TORKOL-4160 file (C-alpha; in steps of 0.2 Angstrom, whole numbers, padded with zeros to 4 digits, m for minus):
418
<pt num="1" X="0000" Y="0000" Z="0000"/>
<pt num="2" X="0006" Y="0018" Z="m0004"/>
<pt num="3" X="0011" Y="0029" Z="0011"/>
<pt num="4" X="m0001" Y="0042" Z="0004"/>
<pt num="5" X="m0016" Y="0031" Z="0006"/>
<pt num="6" X="m0011" Y="0025" Z="0023"/>
<pt num="7" X="m0009" Y="0044" Z="0029"/>
<pt num="8" X="m0026" Y="0049" Z="0021"/>
<pt num="9" X="m0035" Y="0034" Z="0029"/>
<pt num="10" X="m0028" Y="0039" Z="0047"/>
<pt num="11" X="m0033" Y="0057" Z="0045"/>
<pt num="12" X="m0050" Y="0053" Z="0039"/>
<pt num="13" X="m0053" Y="0040" Z="0053"/>
<pt num="14" X="m0047" Y="0053" Z="0067"/>
<pt num="15" X="m0058" Y="0066" Z="0059"/>
<pt num="16" X="m0073" Y="0054" Z="0060"/>
<pt num="17" X="m0069" Y="0050" Z="0079"/>
<pt num="18" X="m0069" Y="0068" Z="0083"/>
<pt num="19" X="m0085" Y="0073" Z="0074"/>
<pt num="20" X="m0095" Y="0057" Z="0072"/>
<pt num="21" X="m0103" Y="0066" Z="0057"/>
<pt num="22" X="m0110" Y="0057" Z="0041"/>
<pt num="23" X="m0100" Y="0068" Z="0030"/>
<pt num="24" X="m0084" Y="0062" Z="0038"/>
<pt num="25" X="m0091" Y="0044" Z="0037"/>
<pt num="26" X="m0093" Y="0045" Z="0019"/>
<pt num="27" X="m0074" Y="0049" Z="0017"/>
<pt num="28" X="m0072" Y="0030" Z="0021"/>
<pt num="29" X="m0082" Y="0025" Z="0006"/>
<pt num="30" X="m0072" Y="0037" Z="m0005"/>
<pt num="31" X="m0056" Y="0029" Z="0001"/>
<pt num="32" X="m0063" Y="0012" Z="m0003"/>
<pt num="33" X="m0067" Y="0018" Z="m0021"/>
<pt num="34" X="m0049" Y="0025" Z="m0022"/>
<pt num="35" X="m0042" Y="0008" Z="m0016"/>
<pt num="36" X="m0052" Y="m0001" Z="m0029"/>
<pt num="37" X="m0045" Y="0010" Z="m0042"/>
<pt num="38" X="m0027" Y="0009" Z="m0036"/>
<pt num="39" X="m0029" Y="m0010" Z="m0034"/>
<pt num="40" X="m0026" Y="m0009" Z="m0016"/>
<pt num="41" X="m0031" Y="m0026" Z="m0008"/>
<pt num="42" X="m0044" Y="m0028" Z="0006"/>
<pt num="43" X="m0030" Y="m0037" Z="0017"/>
<pt num="44" X="m0019" Y="m0021" Z="0015"/>
<pt num="45" X="m0032" Y="m0010" Z="0021"/>
<pt num="46" X="m0037" Y="m0021" Z="0036"/>
<pt num="47" X="m0019" Y="m0022" Z="0041"/>
<pt num="48" X="m0017" Y="m0003" Z="0040"/>
<pt num="49" X="m0033" Y="m0001" Z="0050"/>
<pt num="50" X="m0028" Y="m0012" Z="0065"/>
<pt num="51" X="m0011" Y="m0004" Z="0066"/>
<pt num="52" X="m0020" Y="0013" Z="0067"/>
<pt num="53" X="m0032" Y="0006" Z="0080"/>
<pt num="54" X="m0017" Y="0000" Z="0091"/>
<pt num="55" X="m0010" Y="0018" Z="0091"/>
<pt num="56" X="m0027" Y="0026" Z="0095"/>
<pt num="57" X="m0033" Y="0014" Z="0108"/>
<pt num="58" X="m0034" Y="0022" Z="0125"/>
<pt num="59" X="m0034" Y="0040" Z="0118"/>
<pt num="60" X="m0048" Y="0052" Z="0122"/>
<pt num="61" X="m0063" Y="0050" Z="0111"/>
<pt num="62" X="m0058" Y="0032" Z="0105"/>
<pt num="63" X="m0074" Y="0022" Z="0100"/>
<pt num="64" X="m0072" Y="0005" Z="0094"/>
<pt num="65" X="m0090" Y="0005" Z="0086"/>
<pt num="66" X="m0086" Y="0020" Z="0077"/>
<pt num="67" X="m0069" Y="0013" Z="0071"/>
<pt num="68" X="m0078" Y="m0003" Z="0065"/>
<pt num="69" X="m0091" Y="0007" Z="0056"/>
<pt num="70" X="m0078" Y="0018" Z="0047"/>
<pt num="71" X="m0069" Y="0002" Z="0041"/>
<pt num="72" X="m0085" Y="m0006" Z="0035"/>
<pt num="73" X="m0088" Y="0010" Z="0025"/>
<pt num="74" X="m0071" Y="0009" Z="0017"/>
<pt num="75" X="m0072" Y="m0009" Z="0013"/>
<pt num="76" X="m0090" Y="m0008" Z="0005"/>
<pt num="77" X="m0084" Y="m0003" Z="m0013"/>
<pt num="78" X="m0072" Y="m0017" Z="m0013"/>
<pt num="79" X="m0085" Y="m0029" Z="m0006"/>
<pt num="80" X="m0097" Y="m0024" Z="m0020"/>
<pt num="81" X="m0083" Y="m0027" Z="m0033"/>
<pt num="82" X="m0079" Y="m0044" Z="m0025"/>
<pt num="83" X="m0097" Y="m0049" Z="m0025"/>
<pt num="84" X="m0099" Y="m0043" Z="m0043"/>
<pt num="85" X="m0084" Y="m0053" Z="m0048"/>
<pt num="86" X="m0090" Y="m0068" Z="m0039"/>
<pt num="87" X="m0107" Y="m0067" Z="m0047"/>
<pt num="88" X="m0100" Y="m0064" Z="m0064"/>
<pt num="89" X="m0089" Y="m0079" Z="m0062"/>
<pt num="90" X="m0104" Y="m0089" Z="m0056"/>
<pt num="91" X="m0114" Y="m0083" Z="m0071"/>
<pt num="92" X="m0099" Y="m0087" Z="m0083"/>
<pt num="93" X="m0098" Y="m0104" Z="m0076"/>
<pt num="94" X="m0116" Y="m0107" Z="m0078"/>
<pt num="95" X="m0116" Y="m0100" Z="m0096"/>
<pt num="96" X="m0101" Y="m0110" Z="m0100"/>
<pt num="97" X="m0109" Y="m0126" Z="m0093"/>
<pt num="98" X="m0125" Y="m0122" Z="m0103"/>
<pt num="99" X="m0114" Y="m0119" Z="m0119"/>
<pt num="100" X="m0105" Y="m0135" Z="m0117"/>
<pt num="101" X="m0122" Y="m0144" Z="m0114"/>
<pt num="102" X="m0129" Y="m0136" Z="m0130"/>
<pt num="103" X="m0113" Y="m0140" Z="m0139"/>
<pt num="104" X="m0115" Y="m0158" Z="m0133"/>
<pt num="105" X="m0133" Y="m0158" Z="m0139"/>
<pt num="106" X="m0129" Y="m0151" Z="m0156"/>
<pt num="107" X="m0115" Y="m0164" Z="m0158"/>
<pt num="108" X="m0127" Y="m0177" Z="m0153"/>
<pt num="109" X="m0141" Y="m0170" Z="m0165"/>
<pt num="110" X="m0129" Y="m0169" Z="m0179"/>
<pt num="111" X="m0123" Y="m0187" Z="m0177"/>
<pt num="112" X="m0141" Y="m0193" Z="m0176"/>
<pt num="113" X="m0146" Y="m0182" Z="m0192"/>
<pt num="114" X="m0131" Y="m0188" Z="m0202"/>
<pt num="115" X="m0134" Y="m0206" Z="m0197"/>
<pt num="116" X="m0151" Y="m0206" Z="m0206"/>
<pt num="117" X="m0153" Y="m0216" Z="m0222"/>
<pt num="118" X="m0164" Y="m0203" Z="m0229"/>
<pt num="119" X="m0159" Y="m0185" Z="m0235"/>
<pt num="120" X="m0163" Y="m0172" Z="m0222"/>
<pt num="121" X="m0164" Y="m0153" Z="m0225"/>
<pt num="122" X="m0170" Y="m0137" Z="m0217"/>
<pt num="123" X="m0176" Y="m0122" Z="m0227"/>
<pt num="124" X="m0181" Y="m0104" Z="m0221"/>
<pt num="125" X="m0197" Y="m0095" Z="m0226"/>
<pt num="126" X="m0189" Y="m0089" Z="m0242"/>
<pt num="127" X="m0186" Y="m0107" Z="m0247"/>
<pt num="128" X="m0167" Y="m0106" Z="m0246"/>
<pt num="129" X="m0160" Y="m0123" Z="m0239"/>
<pt num="130" X="m0149" Y="m0119" Z="m0224"/>
<pt num="131" X="m0144" Y="m0136" Z="m0218"/>
<pt num="132" X="m0144" Y="m0154" Z="m0224"/>
<pt num="133" X="m0136" Y="m0170" Z="m0219"/>
<pt num="134" X="m0124" Y="m0182" Z="m0227"/>
<pt num="135" X="m0137" Y="m0192" Z="m0236"/>
<pt num="136" X="m0145" Y="m0177" Z="m0244"/>
<pt num="137" X="m0127" Y="m0172" Z="m0251"/>
<pt num="138" X="m0125" Y="m0190" Z="m0258"/>
<pt num="139" X="m0142" Y="m0189" Z="m0266"/>
<pt num="140" X="m0139" Y="m0172" Z="m0275"/>
<pt num="141" X="m0120" Y="m0172" Z="m0276"/>
<pt num="142" X="m0119" Y="m0155" Z="m0269"/>
<pt num="143" X="m0108" Y="m0152" Z="m0253"/>
<pt num="144" X="m0113" Y="m0143" Z="m0237"/>
<pt num="145" X="m0099" Y="m0130" Z="m0241"/>
<pt num="146" X="m0111" Y="m0122" Z="m0254"/>
<pt num="147" X="m0125" Y="m0118" Z="m0241"/>
<pt num="148" X="m0137" Y="m0109" Z="m0241"/>
<pt num="149" X="m0144" Y="m0116" Z="m0258"/>
<pt num="150" X="m0157" Y="m0103" Z="m0264"/>
<pt num="151" X="m0172" Y="m0106" Z="m0275"/>
<pt num="152" X="m0171" Y="m0112" Z="m0289"/>
<pt num="153" X="m0160" Y="m0126" Z="m0283"/>
<pt num="154" X="m0147" Y="m0133" Z="m0295"/>
<pt num="155" X="m0153" Y="m0151" Z="m0294"/>
<pt num="156" X="m0171" Y="m0147" Z="m0300"/>
<pt num="157" X="m0177" Y="m0155" Z="m0316"/>
<pt num="158" X="m0195" Y="m0148" Z="m0316"/>
<pt num="159" X="m0194" Y="m0132" Z="m0307"/>
<pt num="160" X="m0213" Y="m0127" Z="m0311"/>
<pt num="161" X="m0219" Y="m0144" Z="m0304"/>
<pt num="162" X="m0208" Y="m0143" Z="m0288"/>
<pt num="163" X="m0214" Y="m0125" Z="m0285"/>
<pt num="164" X="m0232" Y="m0130" Z="m0286"/>
<pt num="165" X="m0229" Y="m0144" Z="m0274"/>
<pt num="166" X="m0220" Y="m0133" Z="m0261"/>
<pt num="167" X="m0233" Y="m0119" Z="m0263"/>
<pt num="168" X="m0246" Y="m0131" Z="m0255"/>
<pt num="169" X="m0237" Y="m0128" Z="m0239"/>
<pt num="170" X="m0246" Y="m0112" Z="m0238"/>
<pt num="171" X="m0262" Y="m0121" Z="m0235"/>
<pt num="172" X="m0256" Y="m0138" Z="m0228"/>
<pt num="173" X="m0243" Y="m0141" Z="m0214"/>
<pt num="174" X="m0237" Y="m0157" Z="m0223"/>
<pt num="175" X="m0233" Y="m0161" Z="m0242"/>
<pt num="176" X="m0228" Y="m0177" Z="m0249"/>
<pt num="177" X="m0224" Y="m0180" Z="m0268"/>
<pt num="178" X="m0212" Y="m0189" Z="m0279"/>
<pt num="179" X="m0200" Y="m0179" Z="m0291"/>
<pt num="180" X="m0184" Y="m0182" Z="m0301"/>
<pt num="181" X="m0168" Y="m0173" Z="m0296"/>
<pt num="182" X="m0153" Y="m0170" Z="m0307"/>
<pt num="183" X="m0137" Y="m0176" Z="m0298"/>
<pt num="184" X="m0122" Y="m0166" Z="m0300"/>
<pt num="185" X="m0114" Y="m0179" Z="m0310"/>
<pt num="186" X="m0128" Y="m0178" Z="m0323"/>
<pt num="187" X="m0138" Y="m0194" Z="m0318"/>
<pt num="188" X="m0157" Y="m0193" Z="m0314"/>
<pt num="189" X="m0162" Y="m0198" Z="m0296"/>
<pt num="190" X="m0180" Y="m0200" Z="m0291"/>
<pt num="191" X="m0185" Y="m0196" Z="m0273"/>
<pt num="192" X="m0200" Y="m0196" Z="m0262"/>
<pt num="193" X="m0201" Y="m0179" Z="m0253"/>
<pt num="194" X="m0209" Y="m0176" Z="m0237"/>
<pt num="195" X="m0209" Y="m0158" Z="m0231"/>
<pt num="196" X="m0217" Y="m0152" Z="m0214"/>
<pt num="197" X="m0220" Y="m0134" Z="m0209"/>
<pt num="198" X="m0213" Y="m0129" Z="m0192"/>
<pt num="199" X="m0220" Y="m0113" Z="m0183"/>
<pt num="200" X="m0205" Y="m0103" Z="m0177"/>
<pt num="201" X="m0204" Y="m0085" Z="m0170"/>
<pt num="202" X="m0214" Y="m0072" Z="m0178"/>
<pt num="203" X="m0199" Y="m0062" Z="m0182"/>
<pt num="204" X="m0191" Y="m0077" Z="m0191"/>
<pt num="205" X="m0207" Y="m0084" Z="m0199"/>
<pt num="206" X="m0210" Y="m0102" Z="m0203"/>
<pt num="207" X="m0197" Y="m0114" Z="m0207"/>
<pt num="208" X="m0198" Y="m0131" Z="m0216"/>
<pt num="209" X="m0190" Y="m0147" Z="m0212"/>
<pt num="210" X="m0190" Y="m0161" Z="m0225"/>
<pt num="211" X="m0184" Y="m0178" Z="m0230"/>
<pt num="212" X="m0179" Y="m0186" Z="m0247"/>
<pt num="213" X="m0180" Y="m0205" Z="m0249"/>
<pt num="214" X="m0171" Y="m0212" Z="m0264"/>
<pt num="215" X="m0184" Y="m0222" Z="m0275"/>
<pt num="216" X="m0174" Y="m0223" Z="m0291"/>
<pt num="217" X="m0173" Y="m0242" Z="m0291"/>
<pt num="218" X="m0192" Y="m0243" Z="m0287"/>
<pt num="219" X="m0196" Y="m0230" Z="m0300"/>
<pt num="220" X="m0184" Y="m0239" Z="m0313"/>
<pt num="221" X="m0193" Y="m0255" Z="m0311"/>
<pt num="222" X="m0210" Y="m0248" Z="m0313"/>
<pt num="223" X="m0204" Y="m0237" Z="m0328"/>
<pt num="224" X="m0196" Y="m0253" Z="m0335"/>
<pt num="225" X="m0212" Y="m0263" Z="m0334"/>
<pt num="226" X="m0223" Y="m0249" Z="m0340"/>
<pt num="227" X="m0211" Y="m0244" Z="m0354"/>
<pt num="228" X="m0209" Y="m0262" Z="m0361"/>
<pt num="229" X="m0228" Y="m0265" Z="m0361"/>
<pt num="230" X="m0232" Y="m0248" Z="m0370"/>
<pt num="231" X="m0217" Y="m0250" Z="m0382"/>
<pt num="232" X="m0222" Y="m0269" Z="m0386"/>
<pt num="233" X="m0240" Y="m0264" Z="m0389"/>
<pt num="234" X="m0235" Y="m0248" Z="m0399"/>
<pt num="235" X="m0222" Y="m0255" Z="m0411"/>
<pt num="236" X="m0232" Y="m0271" Z="m0415"/>
<pt num="237" X="m0243" Y="m0260" Z="m0426"/>
<pt num="238" X="m0229" Y="m0248" Z="m0433"/>
<pt num="239" X="m0228" Y="m0248" Z="m0452"/>
<pt num="240" X="m0212" Y="m0239" Z="m0454"/>
<pt num="241" X="m0195" Y="m0237" Z="m0447"/>
<pt num="242" X="m0199" Y="m0218" Z="m0443"/>
<pt num="243" X="m0214" Y="m0224" Z="m0432"/>
<pt num="244" X="m0203" Y="m0237" Z="m0423"/>
<pt num="245" X="m0190" Y="m0223" Z="m0419"/>
<pt num="246" X="m0203" Y="m0210" Z="m0414"/>
<pt num="247" X="m0211" Y="m0223" Z="m0402"/>
<pt num="248" X="m0194" Y="m0228" Z="m0395"/>
<pt num="249" X="m0190" Y="m0210" Z="m0391"/>
<pt num="250" X="m0206" Y="m0206" Z="m0382"/>
<pt num="251" X="m0204" Y="m0221" Z="m0371"/>
<pt num="252" X="m0186" Y="m0218" Z="m0367"/>
<pt num="253" X="m0187" Y="m0199" Z="m0365"/>
<pt num="254" X="m0192" Y="m0200" Z="m0347"/>
<pt num="255" X="m0187" Y="m0217" Z="m0342"/>
<pt num="256" X="m0169" Y="m0214" Z="m0348"/>
<pt num="257" X="m0168" Y="m0195" Z="m0351"/>
<pt num="258" X="m0165" Y="m0198" Z="m0369"/>
<pt num="259" X="m0168" Y="m0183" Z="m0381"/>
<pt num="260" X="m0163" Y="m0191" Z="m0398"/>
<pt num="261" X="m0164" Y="m0208" Z="m0407"/>
<pt num="262" X="m0155" Y="m0213" Z="m0423"/>
<pt num="263" X="m0155" Y="m0229" Z="m0433"/>
<pt num="264" X="m0142" Y="m0235" Z="m0446"/>
<pt num="265" X="m0149" Y="m0248" Z="m0458"/>
<pt num="266" X="m0136" Y="m0257" Z="m0469"/>
<pt num="267" X="m0144" Y="m0264" Z="m0486"/>
<pt num="268" X="m0139" Y="m0282" Z="m0491"/>
<pt num="269" X="m0131" Y="m0275" Z="m0506"/>
<pt num="270" X="m0117" Y="m0268" Z="m0496"/>
<pt num="271" X="m0120" Y="m0250" Z="m0500"/>
<pt num="272" X="m0120" Y="m0236" Z="m0487"/>
<pt num="273" X="m0132" Y="m0237" Z="m0473"/>
<pt num="274" X="m0148" Y="m0226" Z="m0473"/>
<pt num="275" X="m0150" Y="m0215" Z="m0457"/>
<pt num="276" X="m0166" Y="m0212" Z="m0449"/>
<pt num="277" X="m0168" Y="m0200" Z="m0434"/>
<pt num="278" X="m0181" Y="m0196" Z="m0421"/>
<pt num="279" X="m0181" Y="m0181" Z="m0409"/>
<pt num="280" X="m0171" Y="m0170" Z="m0421"/>
<pt num="281" X="m0176" Y="m0160" Z="m0437"/>
<pt num="282" X="m0173" Y="m0167" Z="m0454"/>
<pt num="283" X="m0166" Y="m0183" Z="m0461"/>
<pt num="284" X="m0147" Y="m0187" Z="m0461"/>
<pt num="285" X="m0137" Y="m0196" Z="m0473"/>
<pt num="286" X="m0122" Y="m0207" Z="m0469"/>
<pt num="287" X="m0110" Y="m0195" Z="m0477"/>
<pt num="288" X="m0117" Y="m0180" Z="m0467"/>
<pt num="289" X="m0117" Y="m0190" Z="m0451"/>
<pt num="290" X="m0105" Y="m0185" Z="m0437"/>
<pt num="291" X="m0089" Y="m0194" Z="m0439"/>
<pt num="292" X="m0089" Y="m0200" Z="m0421"/>
<pt num="293" X="m0107" Y="m0207" Z="m0423"/>
<pt num="294" X="m0102" Y="m0216" Z="m0439"/>
<pt num="295" X="m0088" Y="m0224" Z="m0430"/>
<pt num="296" X="m0099" Y="m0229" Z="m0415"/>
<pt num="297" X="m0111" Y="m0237" Z="m0428"/>
<pt num="298" X="m0097" Y="m0246" Z="m0437"/>
<pt num="299" X="m0091" Y="m0253" Z="m0420"/>
<pt num="300" X="m0108" Y="m0258" Z="m0415"/>
<pt num="301" X="m0111" Y="m0268" Z="m0431"/>
<pt num="302" X="m0097" Y="m0280" Z="m0426"/>
<pt num="303" X="m0105" Y="m0284" Z="m0409"/>
<pt num="304" X="m0117" Y="m0298" Z="m0405"/>
<pt num="305" X="m0135" Y="m0296" Z="m0408"/>
<pt num="306" X="m0145" Y="m0287" Z="m0394"/>
<pt num="307" X="m0129" Y="m0280" Z="m0387"/>
<pt num="308" X="m0131" Y="m0264" Z="m0377"/>
<pt num="309" X="m0116" Y="m0253" Z="m0374"/>
<pt num="310" X="m0114" Y="m0236" Z="m0366"/>
<pt num="311" X="m0102" Y="m0224" Z="m0375"/>
<pt num="312" X="m0091" Y="m0215" Z="m0363"/>
<pt num="313" X="m0081" Y="m0199" Z="m0366"/>
<pt num="314" X="m0063" Y="m0202" Z="m0368"/>
<pt num="315" X="m0058" Y="m0188" Z="m0356"/>
<pt num="316" X="m0072" Y="m0192" Z="m0343"/>
<pt num="317" X="m0072" Y="m0210" Z="m0338"/>
<pt num="318" X="m0089" Y="m0216" Z="m0332"/>
<pt num="319" X="m0098" Y="m0202" Z="m0341"/>
<pt num="320" X="m0108" Y="m0208" Z="m0356"/>
<pt num="321" X="m0115" Y="m0198" Z="m0370"/>
<pt num="322" X="m0127" Y="m0211" Z="m0376"/>
<pt num="323" X="m0131" Y="m0229" Z="m0378"/>
<pt num="324" X="m0128" Y="m0240" Z="m0394"/>
<pt num="325" X="m0137" Y="m0256" Z="m0397"/>
<pt num="326" X="m0138" Y="m0270" Z="m0411"/>
<pt num="327" X="m0156" Y="m0274" Z="m0415"/>
<pt num="328" X="m0155" Y="m0289" Z="m0427"/>
<pt num="329" X="m0145" Y="m0305" Z="m0428"/>
<pt num="330" X="m0137" Y="m0300" Z="m0445"/>
<pt num="331" X="m0130" Y="m0284" Z="m0437"/>
<pt num="332" X="m0137" Y="m0273" Z="m0451"/>
<pt num="333" X="m0148" Y="m0262" Z="m0439"/>
<pt num="334" X="m0139" Y="m0252" Z="m0425"/>
<pt num="335" X="m0148" Y="m0240" Z="m0414"/>
<pt num="336" X="m0141" Y="m0225" Z="m0405"/>
<pt num="337" X="m0149" Y="m0216" Z="m0390"/>
<pt num="338" X="m0142" Y="m0200" Z="m0386"/>
<pt num="339" X="m0143" Y="m0194" Z="m0367"/>
<pt num="340" X="m0149" Y="m0177" Z="m0364"/>
<pt num="341" X="m0135" Y="m0174" Z="m0351"/>
<pt num="342" X="m0119" Y="m0185" Z="m0351"/>
<pt num="343" X="m0120" Y="m0196" Z="m0335"/>
<pt num="344" X="m0116" Y="m0213" Z="m0328"/>
<pt num="345" X="m0127" Y="m0227" Z="m0336"/>
<pt num="346" X="m0133" Y="m0238" Z="m0322"/>
<pt num="347" X="m0137" Y="m0256" Z="m0322"/>
<pt num="348" X="m0155" Y="m0253" Z="m0322"/>
<pt num="349" X="m0153" Y="m0242" Z="m0337"/>
<pt num="350" X="m0144" Y="m0256" Z="m0347"/>
<pt num="351" X="m0157" Y="m0268" Z="m0341"/>
<pt num="352" X="m0171" Y="m0257" Z="m0348"/>
<pt num="353" X="m0163" Y="m0254" Z="m0364"/>
<pt num="354" X="m0159" Y="m0273" Z="m0366"/>
<pt num="355" X="m0177" Y="m0277" Z="m0364"/>
<pt num="356" X="m0183" Y="m0264" Z="m0376"/>
<pt num="357" X="m0170" Y="m0269" Z="m0389"/>
<pt num="358" X="m0178" Y="m0286" Z="m0389"/>
<pt num="359" X="m0195" Y="m0279" Z="m0394"/>
<pt num="360" X="m0187" Y="m0266" Z="m0406"/>
<pt num="361" X="m0179" Y="m0281" Z="m0415"/>
<pt num="362" X="m0195" Y="m0289" Z="m0418"/>
<pt num="363" X="m0203" Y="m0273" Z="m0423"/>
<pt num="364" X="m0190" Y="m0270" Z="m0436"/>
<pt num="365" X="m0193" Y="m0287" Z="m0443"/>
<pt num="366" X="m0212" Y="m0284" Z="m0443"/>
<pt num="367" X="m0209" Y="m0267" Z="m0452"/>
<pt num="368" X="m0197" Y="m0275" Z="m0465"/>
<pt num="369" X="m0210" Y="m0289" Z="m0468"/>
<pt num="370" X="m0224" Y="m0276" Z="m0470"/>
<pt num="371" X="m0213" Y="m0266" Z="m0482"/>
<pt num="372" X="m0209" Y="m0281" Z="m0492"/>
<pt num="373" X="m0227" Y="m0286" Z="m0493"/>
<pt num="374" X="m0232" Y="m0269" Z="m0498"/>
<pt num="375" X="m0219" Y="m0269" Z="m0512"/>
<pt num="376" X="m0225" Y="m0285" Z="m0518"/>
<pt num="377" X="m0243" Y="m0279" Z="m0518"/>
<pt num="378" X="m0239" Y="m0264" Z="m0527"/>
<pt num="379" X="m0229" Y="m0274" Z="m0540"/>
<pt num="380" X="m0244" Y="m0286" Z="m0542"/>
<pt num="381" X="m0256" Y="m0271" Z="m0544"/>
<pt num="382" X="m0246" Y="m0264" Z="m0558"/>
<pt num="383" X="m0244" Y="m0280" Z="m0567"/>
<pt num="384" X="m0263" Y="m0283" Z="m0566"/>
<pt num="385" X="m0267" Y="m0266" Z="m0573"/>
<pt num="386" X="m0269" Y="m0264" Z="m0592"/>
<pt num="387" X="m0256" Y="m0254" Z="m0602"/>
<pt num="388" X="m0255" Y="m0236" Z="m0598"/>
<pt num="389" X="m0260" Y="m0232" Z="m0616"/>
<pt num="390" X="m0279" Y="m0236" Z="m0619"/>
<pt num="391" X="m0290" Y="m0233" Z="m0633"/>
<pt num="392" X="m0300" Y="m0217" Z="m0634"/>
<pt num="393" X="m0315" Y="m0217" Z="m0622"/>
<pt num="394" X="m0308" Y="m0230" Z="m0610"/>
<pt num="395" X="m0301" Y="m0229" Z="m0592"/>
<pt num="396" X="m0294" Y="m0242" Z="m0580"/>
<pt num="397" X="m0292" Y="m0243" Z="m0561"/>
<pt num="398" X="m0289" Y="m0256" Z="m0548"/>
<pt num="399" X="m0302" Y="m0260" Z="m0535"/>
<pt num="400" X="m0302" Y="m0272" Z="m0520"/>
<pt num="401" X="m0315" Y="m0285" Z="m0520"/>
<pt num="402" X="m0331" Y="m0282" Z="m0510"/>
<pt num="403" X="m0336" Y="m0295" Z="m0497"/>
<pt num="404" X="m0343" Y="m0308" Z="m0497"/>
<pt num="405" X="m0333" Y="m0314" Z="m0512"/>
<pt num="406" X="m0317" Y="m0311" Z="m0500"/>
<pt num="407" X="m0300" Y="m0304" Z="m0505"/>
<pt num="408" X="m0302" Y="m0307" Z="m0524"/>
<pt num="409" X="m0297" Y="m0292" Z="m0535"/>
<pt num="410" X="m0306" Y="m0288" Z="m0550"/>
<pt num="411" X="m0301" Y="m0278" Z="m0565"/>
<pt num="412" X="m0315" Y="m0266" Z="m0570"/>
<pt num="413" X="m0316" Y="m0259" Z="m0588"/>
<pt num="414" X="m0329" Y="m0246" Z="m0591"/>
<pt num="415" X="m0331" Y="m0232" Z="m0603"/>
<pt num="416" X="m0324" Y="m0216" Z="m0598"/>
<pt num="417" X="m0336" Y="m0202" Z="m0594"/>
<pt num="418" X="m0335" Y="m0187" Z="m0606"/>
């Protein structure tokens, strides 16, 4: 303790013992604030006080009660500070314990959420996704480092349909629907979405908690069965290669995300193949076909019948631009299905194409038989007709027989009307 503080304390105490006035008593509180400011400890003040008491004891006017009251006044500011410090320390410990408890709870919650097999996500009132688990990242291919993901999300396939489904949350507290997602690597993933509205603070508005369940395998099985049935029924009555390709494109557009189908047909004469295309404008010839696609067709022709082969990018292993297949046993018809977005072709995709190719091969044979029968019929009709140059006043035409005589054909000659 400084000698100045000790001298001032002794002078103030003597003054109070002489006057016993409240004004002199408040000097003790001022000395206490001064000690607190100068970082003088309570122990030092008490030692100074009792040294001074020993000197004053026995002198006229000495009053132990007054001496004790002055000391308490001096120690009061320090006592308040000590209590504040202790209270602050206690509150800090309580808050620290609470924070540790919350941290443990958050760690436990995150562990539980990340252990879920289904994708889990949280979005705010604007629709921005602010949190998701590992399963969600695996479904979409997008990492948590990109949070928040705002609307429209990069994995959406049909933005309009997704918005219509989520807008139902304005009238309902829970919405369930199935939708396709575009994985970051380009492949199509089907999910069953379950979204719930959670009431939050009025200032923050409602938040939404949802789960995504991968139903790609289930959807692929259902799509495969449905597509095969529809395609087998449709191509069985097709009368031309263009009809077969158009039907194939329609069935594969959603099931496989195909946006173009082309077929190369090699004639028996060994001439260049003819090219027919669905999903693109115009008709391509072999010479004007893309060189890469010509090479794909040539390699496919040497494969076994009903072979299905994804075509990968040389500089992107695992990413396929399309699927090529051989439709007939003689290897004279090859089919190319171009994917809308390069992606990995799954086992389910190959199985679906393999089953479809079997029906397409039968359809091609049916079309060829129909075209051959039609060509034969036209040749027979021309042979049955009279010469093109007829006498004046005569005309000739071919008419099918009328039942009940059956399928007989008759040649009708009648005078021409003038």
